[in-house]
N, C-alpha and C positions, 0 to 999 in steps of 0.2 A: 677702652676709651671710645667716645662717641661724639661725632660732629654732625651738624645739620647745616646744609648750605644750598644755594640755588644752582651754582655751576661749579663742578669740581675743577680745580686748577689744572689737573693733569688730563682732562677730558680732551680727546682729539678734536671734537667739534661739538657745537651746541645745537641739538635738534629742536627747531621750532615746531609748532603744532599746526597741522593742516586745518583749514576751515571746515565747517560742517554745515549741513542744511537739514531741514526736517522733511520727512515724507509721511503722508497719511496712508495707512493700509486700508484694505477693504472693510475692516472692522472699525475704522475710524480712529485707531490708536496711532500715535506718532512714533516713528522710529528714526533715529539719527543715522545717516549714511555718510560715507566718506565723499567729500566734495573734492575731486582730484584736481590738483594743480600740477601741470607739467613742470618739472624742475628746470631751473635755469641751467643750460648746458655748461656755462662757464663755472658755475658753482659745482656742478658734477665733476668737471674735469680736474678740479684741485684735490679731489679725494684720491689719495694714493691707492694704487692697485691692490697692494697687500691689505689695505684697510676697507676694502669693498665687501660689504656683507650682502649675501645673496637675497634678492627680493622675490625670486621666482624659483624656489628650491624644488617644488614638486614637478617641474617640467622634465620630461624625458626626451622632449623634442626641441626643435629650434625655438628660442624665445625671440619674438619680433619686437620692434620698437613699439608697435601698437599695443601688444600684450603688456609690455613693461610699463609704458606710460599710463595705461589704464589703471595701474596700481599706484600711480603717483611716484614712480621710481625713476632713477637715472638709467639711461641706456647708452652704453659706449662699447661697441664691438672691440674685441682685442685680437690682434693678429697672433697667429701661432708663433711668430718670431719675436714676440714681446720679450724684452729683457727681464721682465719681472716674473715670468713663469715659463717653464719648459713644457707645460701642458695646458692647452685651452681648447675645448670643443667648440663647435659653432654656437652653442647656447651658453657656454661658460660652465656647463654642468660639472665638468671634470677639470676645471681650471679657473682662471680669473672670471668671476661672474660678469656677464654683459649687462645684467639688470641688477641694480643694487640700490640700497636705501640712500636717499639724499640727506643732507643736513636738514633737519627739521621734520623728518617723518614722524607722524603722530605716535605718541606712546602714552603711558600713564603718568599722572601727577600724584605726588604725595601731598594730600590735602590736610592730614593731621598726623601727629605722632605723640605718643605718651610713654612715660616710663612704666615698666612692670617689674615684678619681683625678679625676673630673670634677664631683663634687658629693655626692649622697647617694642611697641606695637604701633601700627599706623594704618591709615586707610588710603588706598590707591584708587584713583578714578580716571577712567578714560572718557574723553568727551566725544570721540568719533568712533564709528564702527570701522573695522578693518575689512579686508577682502575675504576673510574666512568667516563662515557662518557660526552663529552661537557665541559671539563675543560676550564675555562676562565683564560688565562695565565697571563694577566696583569690587575691589579685592581687599582682603585682610592681610596685612603684613605682620609677621611676628619674628623678632630677632631674639635669640636666646644665647646668652654668654654662658655656655654650659660648664666649661672648664677653662683653665688658663690657656689651653692649647686647642680647644674645640669650640667652634662657633656653629650654631644651627640657625637656618633661616627657613621659614615656612610662609608661602604665599597661597592663600586658600580663597574659596568662594564663601563669603559670610552668609549667603542666603540659601545655599544648597550644599549638602554633603556630596563629596566626590570620592572615588575609590582611592584608598590608601593601602600601601603594601603591608600585608599582615605579618611582618617579622618583628620580633621584640627588640626594641632599642632602649637605651638608658633613659630614664625619666628624671632629668635634673630638677632639683628642688631649690637650689640656691644659686645665686649669680656668682660667676667667677670673680675672685677678689683681686687678682693681679694678672689680667689677660695679657698675652704676648702680642695681641693684635689690636688694631683700632678699626672702628666702623664709621664710615662717613656716608651720609645719605644726601643725594641730590633730590630736590623737590620737583623741579620743572625742567626737563622731564625727570621722572623717577629713575634713580640709579643707586646702586650699592657699590661702595668702594671699601675693600678690606686691605689693610696694610700690615706688614710686619713692623712692630714698634722698634725693634733693635736696629733695623736697617732702612726703614722707610719703603721697602720694596712693596709695590702694589701686587697683591696676590689675585685680587678679583676686582674688576671694574666693569659693571654691567651697563654703564652709560654709553658704551661704544656703539650700540645698536638698539632699536626699539624692543620693548617687551610686548609679547603677544600672550593672551590668555583667553582662548576661545574654548568651547566645549570639547573640540577634538583637535586643537592645535595650540600647543604651549611652546613658546620659544623665547630664549634669552641668550645673549652673547656676552663674552667677557674677553678682555685682554689677558694675555699670559706674560709672565715675566721673562720667559726664555723659550727657545724652541725645544727644550728637553722635556718631553712628556711621555709617560708610560702608563700601561694598564689598559683600560677601555676594552676589556675582553668581551666575547671571545672572537678573535680574528687571527688569521694567519698573517704574520708580518714580522718585521724585525722587532727586536725588543724596544728600541727607541722608535717612536712613531714618526712618520714623515708628515710634516705640517704643510707641505706644498699642495694645498687644495685637496686634501684627503677627507673623504666622508666615510665614517665607520658606522654601520647600521647594527642595531641590537634588536633581535627578535629570534628566539631559539629556532634552529632549523637543522634538519637532518641533511647534511651535505658533506662529502669528503672535503678536508681542509684545502681551500684555495684562497688566494689573495683577494681582497676587496669584496668579501662575501660574509654575510651574517652566518655565523656557525652555531654550534650547539648551545652555547650559554649566553647570558647577558649580564654584564658587570659594568654599570655606569660609574666607575671610579677611576680617577687618574691620580698619578703622582707626578709632580713637576719639580724640576730643579731650578734654583735661582742662582744668580751671580754670587760667587763667593762660597758656594757649596751648601747653602741652606736648601731645605726641601719642604714642600707642603703638599697636601692632598685635598681632593674634592670628591664628594660622593653625592650623586643625585638619587634619592630614594624614590624610584619610580620604575614600575615593571611594564609599562606600555611600550609598544613599538616606538623606536626612536632612532634618530640620526644624530651623530656628533660630527660636526664639520670643523676641520682644522684648516687654518690658513696662516700664511707666513708673516702676518703683522708683527708678532705672533698673537693669534687669538683663536677662540673656538666658539661654536654655536651649538646649543642643545635644542633639539626639536623633538617633542614627544606628543603623542596623539591622545593622551588621556591622563587621568590621575591628577595630582597636584604638583606644585613645585615645593619640594622639601629637600633641602640640601645642607651639607656639612662642609666646613673648611677645617682642615687639620694643620696645625702649625709646626709639627715636628719638634725641633728644626732639622734633624738629620733624617735620612730616608727610612731607617729602621724604626725611628719613633713615629713617623707618619703612619707606617703600616700598623704598628701597635695601637695607635690611637684610632685608626679605622676599625680594627678588630674589637676595640672596646665597644664600638657601636653595633657591629653586626654579629659579634660572637667569635671567640677564638676557636681554632680547630681542635677536634677531639684528639686525645692521645691514642695512637693506633695500637692494636694488638701486635705483639712482637713479631709474629710470623708474617704480618703484612709487609715487613721490610726485607723479606727474603726474595728469592727468585721465583717468579710465576711463569708458568708455561701454558699456552693455550693455542688452539687453532679452530677455525671453522672447517670441518672436514675430516675429523678423526674417523668418522663413519661408524664406529662402534666403541663400546666400553672396553672391549678387549684390545682394540687398536690403541686407545688412550692409555691403557694399562701397560702395553708394550713400550711405549715411549718413556713412561715413568721408570720401568725396569731398566731400560737402556741407559737412562740418565744415571741411575744408581750404579750400574755396572762400570760406567766410565768414571765414576767418582765426581760427577758434576753436581754442584749444589743445586737443590731444588726444594722449596718449601711448599709450593702450592701448585696443584694441577687444576685446570679449568676445562669446562666444556661450553661450547657455543650452542646455538639453537638446535643443532642436529641430534642432541641427546633426547629431545622431546618427541612425543608421539604427535605427528602431523603439526609440529611447531606450537603445540598448545602448552601454556603455562601449567605448572604443577603436575606434569606427566613425564614419564620417560618411556622410550620406545621399548616394548617388551621383546621385540625380536633382535634388534641390533644392540640394545643397551641393557640386556637382561642381567648382566653381571655388574651393573653400576653400584648396587649396594655393597657388593664384595670388594670392588675397587676402592670405594671410600673407606671401608673397614681396613683394607691393606695400607692405604695412605696413613690412616690414624695410627696403625701399628708401627709404622716407620717414622712417626713424628711429623707427618706431612698433613696438608689440609686440602680441602676440596671446595671450589667455588663454581657456582653455576649461573648461567645467564637467565634473566627474566625480562620479558618485554611487557609493557603495560596492556597491549591489545589482547583482549580476552575473546576467544572464538565464540561467535554467536549463532553458529549454524549446526551445532551438534543436536542429535535427537533429544527431546525433552527428557530430563531425568538421567541423562548419560554423562553430563559434564557439570559437576556441582559448582565449580567456580562461577560459571555463568548463571546457572539456575539460582544459586543463593544470592548472587549479585543482584539479579532482578528482584528477588523477594525483598532484599534489604535496601534496595534503592541506591546502589553504590555507583551506578554508571552516569557519565555525563549525558545530559539530554540535549536534544535539538531545541530550536526556538519555540516549537510547539509543545514541548514537554515530553516528547517521546525519546526513547533511548537512541542516541546518535550512533550510527553504524558507519564505520570506515573500513579500510582494508589494509592489513599488514600481512606478515608471514603466514598465519593460520588461515587466511582468507578474510571473510567478513568478520569484523571485530567490534566489540564495545570497549569503551575506555573508562577505567575506574576514575572517580573523582576524588583525588587525594586531598582536596581541600575540606573533606568531610571526615569527622572522627569515626563515623560509621564505616567508612571505607577502610580506615586504618585497622579497625577491628576485623573486618572481613579479610584483609590482606594477611594479618597475623594468623587468623584461623587456617587459611589455606597453606601458609608457609609451615605452620606447626604440623599439619597433617602430612605434608610432603616430607618434612624433616623426619617424621617417624618411619618413613620408608627409606629415604636416602638422607643420612645425617650430614648434610652439607655444612660448611663452616662460614661461608660468606656469600654475598650476592653481588652480581654484576647486573646493574639495571641499565638497559640500553633502549634505544628508540623512544626516549622519553622527552622529546621536545614539546609535544608528542609527535611522532612520525606517522604519516598516513600515505599510502600509495595513491590515494585519491586527493582531490582538492576539496576539502570540506567534509563531505559525507556521500553516501550512496544516493541521497536525494538532493545533492547539491546544497546550496545555502540560499537563504532568502535575500531578496533585494533590500538592502539596509545601509544606512550610513556607517554602521559598525563593520559591515563587510567591505564597503567601498568608501572609506572616509575621505573628507575633503583633501587631506594630505596623506599619502602613503609613503613611509620611509623607503629607502632603497633596498628593500628586501629581495632576495632571490625569488624569481617568479612574478614579482610585481604585485602580488595579492597577499593579504594577510592569511588567507586559507590555503596558500600554495603548499601542497604536500603536508598539510596538518588539518586541524579541525576548523569548523566554521567559527568565525569570531563571535557569532551570535549564540553559540552553544552555551547551555546553562550549567553552571557549577554552583555549589552551595554558597560560596562567598561572593560570587560575581559572575558576570559573563566571561567567556573565554577571552574576549577582547582585552580584558584587564589582567588576566592571570596566566595567559599562555606561557610566558617565559618563567613562571614559577613552578611549572609542572614537575620538572626534574627535582627541584628542591623539596617539594611536598612529598614526592615518592621516596626520596632518600630519607626523609624524616620518618615516614611510615616504615620503611625497611629497616632502618637502624633500630627503631623502637621494637619492632617484632623480633629481630635477631637477639637483642638484649634480653627480651622476655623468654625466648626459647632456650638460650644457652646460659644466661646469667653471666655472660662475659662481654668484653668489649666487642661491639659489632664491627664487621668488616663489610663495607659497601663501596663499590666503585660505580660512579654514575657518569653518563655521557653529558646530559644536560645539567646546567648549574646556574646558580644565582647567588648573590651575596648572602652569606651565612651558611652556605653549603658545607664548608669545612667542618662544621659542628657535627655533620652526619655522614659525610662520605668523602672519598677521594675522587679523582677524575683522571681519565686518560684522554689523550689529545685527539682521539677519533680515528677514522678510517684513512690513515695515511698510505703512502705508496713506498715501494722499495726503491727509492731514489736518494742520491746523495743530498739533494736539496731538502728532502724531508728529514734526513738525519740532522742537518744543520738547523733547520727551522725548529726542531724540537727543543733546542736550548732556549730560544726566546720563549717558547711555550711554557717550559717548566719554571723559568724565572718569573714570567708574568703571573702565573697562577699562584706562585708563592707570595707575591705582593698582593694578590687578591684574596688571600686567606685560605687557600686550599693547597697546603704544602705537599700532601700525599698525591703526587702527580707524576705522570710519565707518558711517553709515547710508545706505540707498538714497536718493540725492538725488531729490527730488520725489515720493518714495513708490513702493512696488512695486505695491500693490493700489489700485484705483480710478484716476480720472483727475484730475490736479491742475489747479487754477485757475492761470492764467498768473501772476498776482501771487504766489501761493504758490511756484510753481516758481522764479521770480526770487529771492525771498527765500531759498529753500532752497539755490539754487545759490550765493548769497553766503555763507550759513552753511557749506555743503558745501565751499566753497573753503578753509575752515579746519579741516575734518576732517583728521586725519593721513592717512587713506586716503579718497580722493575718487572716488566712483563714482555715476553716474546709472544707475538700473536700474528698469525697470518690467515689468509682467506681461503675459501673453498676453491678446489681445483688447482691449487698451487702446490708446488713441491714442498716437502717438509723443510723447515728452516730452524728446527731446534738444534742445539749444539751437536747432537749425535749424528746429524745428517751430513756433516761436512768432513773434509779431509782430516787426517790426524793432526797436521800442523794447525789448522784453523780450530779444530776442537780443543786442542791444548791451550791455544791463546784465549779462547772463550772461557775455558775452565779456570785459567789463571785470573782472568778479570773478575769472575764471580767469586772465587775464593778471596780475592782482594776485598770485594765488597763485604763479604761475611766477616773478614778480619776487622773491618772498620765498623761493625755493628754497634759497639759501645758508644762511639761518638755520634753515629747517626741516631741512635735511640735517644741520646741526651739532647740532640738538637730538636727532635720532635717534642721532647718534654718542654723545652724553652718556647717552642711554637705554641704549645697548648697553654702554658701558664703565662707567658709574657707577650705572646703575639709576634714572635720572631719568625724570620724566614729560615728555611732549611737549605734549599738550593738558592744561593744568594748572588745577585749581580755584584761585580767588583765595585761598582759605583756606591753600593751601600757601605762598604768599608773604607772607601777612598773618595768621599764626596767632594773633597777639595781638588781632586785631579780630574779635570775635564776630559782627559784622554780616556777615562774609564766609562764615560757616559753612554757611549754607543756600543760597547763590547758585548757581543752575544755569540762569540765562538769559544769563550771561556766562562767559567763560573766558579763560585766558591761553595764548599760545604761549611756553613757557619762562618766564622770570621777568619779562619786560618788555613783551610785546605784548598789549594788552588788546583782546579781540574782543567787541563789543556788537551782536549781530545783532537784526534785527526778527523776532519770532516770533508776531506777531499780525496779523490781516488789516486792511486798510483804514486804515492809519496812515502818516503821513509823518514820524514821530518815534519815538524809542525812549528808554526810561528805563533808566539804568544806575547802578550804585553805583561810586564812585571812592574807594578807601581813601585815608587821609590821605597827602598828599605832593603832588608836582608831576607832572602828566601833560601830554603834548603830543598835539595832533591829528596823527595820522600824516601826513595829506595836506598840511597847511598849516604845521605847526610851531607853531600857536597854543598858548599855554600854558593849562593848565587846573589851577589850584591847587585843592586839596580838603582839607577838614578831616575827611574821612570822610563824604561827602555823596552823596545820590541826585540825579543831574543829568538833565535832559531834553535830548536831542540831536536835531538835525534829521537825518532819514533819508529823503530822497526815494527813489524806487524804484530808482534806479541807484547807491545808496550803502550800504555796510556800514561802520559806525563802527569805527575802529581808533585806539588811543591808545598812545603809548610812555610807559613809566614812566621817571621821572628816573633817570639813572645807567646807562642801557644804551646800547650801540652795536650796531646790527644791520647786517650786510652784505646788500645787495640786488643785483639783477642785471637788466639789460635783458631783458625777456621775449620769447619767441618761441612758436611753436605746438607745439614739442616741447621737452622738457628737454634732449635731445641738443644742440639748437641753443642754447637758453637758457644752458646751463651753460658755454658757451664765451664768453659775452658779458662785457663789462666790468662791474666792480662799482661800486656807489654805496654809500658808507658814511654811515649816518645816526646821529648822536650826540645823545642826549637828555640834556642837561646837568643835573646836580643844582644846588641853590642855590649850592653851593660851586664849581661849574664842572667837576665831575669826571664821568667816565663810563667804562665798560669793556665789552668784548665779545670775541668770538672767532669763528674760522672753522675748520672741519675740511674738508679737501678731499682727494679721491683719485680713482681712475679710475671710481668709481661702480658697479663690478660685480665686481671681483676679490674672492675669498674672503679673509677675515681680514687685510685691509690694515692694521688697527691692530695686530694681534698680530704682524705681520711687518714693521712699521715702513715700510710702503709708503704713506705719506700725508704731507700737509702740515698743519701746525697753526700758526695765526697768532693772536696776541692783540693787541687794540687797547686803547689807554688814552688818556684825556684828563685832564690835570692842569695847572692853572695856564696855560690858554690854549695848551697844546701837546698835539697828538695824536701818539702814537708807535705804529708798527706793528712788532711784534717777531715774527720768524719763529722759532718754537721748533723746528719740524721742517720741512724742505723736501722737496719731491718733484717729479718731472718734470711731473706734471699741472698743478701750480700755476704753472709758468713761462709757460704760455700765457695766463694770466689777468692782466688789468690792472685797476688801480683808476682809474676814469674821473673820479669826482667824489666830493665829500664835503660833507654838510650838517651844521651844528651848530645844534641848537635850544636857545634859551635863552642866547645870547651877549648880555650885558646892554648892551654899548656897541659902537657901530660901530668896527671896527678902522681904524687908519691904514694898516697893512701886513699882508699875509699872506705867510708864507714857506713854501715847500715844499722840504724838504731844503736850507734856508738860502738858497734863491733866491726872489726876489720873484715873486708869482703874482697873476693877476687874480682878483677875487672880487666877489660881490654881497652886500648886506646889506639885509634888509627890515625894515620898522617893527615887525614882530612878533618881532624878535630872532632871525632866522634868517640865519646866515652860510653861504654856499655857495661852494665852490671847484670849478671845472670844468676840463676839458681837462688832467687831471693826467698821464695816461699812465704811471702808476707800475706797476712790475712787482710782482705780489703776492708773489713769492718773495724779495723784497729788503726789508730794513728801510727805513722812511721816517719822516719827521716832517712835520707841518703845524702851523705856529704862527701866532699873530696878536698884534698889539700895537697 
């Protein structure tokens, strides 16, 4: 639905337009400039503090009245004791802004609008210049009603092409026939209001502040329907963002995770909850450096320094649907190879291949599960890609051969920086790279040289297909020497130990734009490449935050070509659509309890950003962990979708074999527990791949009507029904967790835990992580072993958590674990389980050879209210046990997974 009007009825205030005057420049042409009128103080004072939109966002110093009023804005200093904010700096930079837009600040007008095949298009005109250079005075507006739950809006320069993010998005050809949203347009000033038809909730209202569209400064604001907003990665924060004057900056940066800092990736997507439990999403398809400012109105402001305004609104209405709709645009995550879901072990500082090998052997000797062994940069010769040290790592090929013999895998690190100082003819990756023109150039067209671990380095331009081929050729040659199984791509923001290059960076508006977002270091080139560096598709200014995505795409493609199997890639830097090519780890954390806790928000956030294969360095990368903390972290890490223990150089070993027998046993139990749950975890990744679902899931996703779940980030779910409540504090033998209303069951015992929506205290000795099953779910588990290759062939055990009415359901996806596109080519098995009225049925919806080797060994039913007299398996009497806590177990079934069966009791 679509409406056009002059002033929206729900607009907080009507902005009139400042007057303008003409100025003649030296060439005799006329240019309109802003004729500033100092706002009326009384009119300024009536604007509520929470609705004050910052008119001086670029200032890092004190904003004076003179500076503010020179822009035609209101100036009202706010005391730190203001009741509206607990934080206000002298400039308002980190609190209520002292300098803010008045009613009537100049913006664009909608001067024409027409219907199109997909929606509407219009022309926006600005009458006066702003205080940023390069104003684009006329804009083209395009509104596309792409689906009933997806709206797309593009605002572009009709006279000049501008950079657009080169990821593939759907190309809608027909207009949605029954959209769940309405679109209203304000003409003077221009504004866009999007509402949910079913409730009338305003999802987007851009009339709350003026629109800016200059060459290097694009800004728009919108109200939010509530304070509950999530996403906007990558930042270290709580899962639920704080909207009390918080600014989140996006510009990929190599920095250990700290609060209020732009980290490794850039994800301009948020999910917001509405009153009543509905949810919607918003995605700004823009890769330039940007700030997202949150304020308690509630409202937010987008500020980006390039590209175009191209954004989507997703209508959900539930949180899971919002994520699925977002992934329909950016691409669903790849189905991981099965061993990716095992336990990974790594450290920087093994010192030799034999030392690495010794740890693997020790893990085997203690019977501790391990699927993958990694090496950090110390395996390389002088830290150079595609080499290994012939003195310290001479037995690396033999180590990899041994891993493969034991059903294990090997992953190595690669950094993008290619050494540029080796003698000519001695290091082919650089020599060939120069010949083939694969490296990023400086603004003069010469190879840009930075500095990373090997010393002076050149950087491959992964925006070029030629570079992808060069990357593949080098990986293939190295694979012939060391048959690695996966890649860890690090330092790919890209990181640089210098600011820009060895020659610095030229003076340019690209290097020092009129507005620089709040990035660490204050300069776009801080610890990375010059913004003016030249890449095939654009200057680095536009594509910097895409570097990790483009390298991941090249790496996944190369591995698939080399091995003919699903590629395994873990990347530090990321951007929307990254999940199609790689997973992610949360960076160089520290061995502290707060890092353990923060990792939960991290994995939940990246799941809603479309990268479900995510985890943090278990036990921490920097510093040395306490034994208790490492045990608790291993228990939590066993439920990361991606599970890796990794620590830094010069630290004591922190693999499970390095600790006391008590701690080692607790870690082993946690990892065996993960391996036993592999069937459900693998099935969850299938649903992520096919349907865009989350794997590690916030409670809010399953209980959107329960506001108490909205801020929970000390617990999470696997799928819809396995609740994980880890210990994240030191020195305790209990944990407190919230249980949404309903019936829950202790996973280990089957004891029922009814809840009316309560916080419960749970016993948590050092060797236990609390798990609970939600009523109504069935999960398949498996007898674990020390590798997933062995575990995945073991018999299944089905656990049914019955609802009050005795019902439950679940499913299982199964294939060979490594072939490409098994779902797309129908090379898989899919089985659904259902319990109704004392009868479990297993229905094989699709069969595949791999499933014929698997048997169902046993089944447990939690919540069987009365002891049965008989249990029948395929109409034949079967032995069973029934415990006083209402758990029915049937063993020794020997049922073939690929055939339908029934289990009933009476």
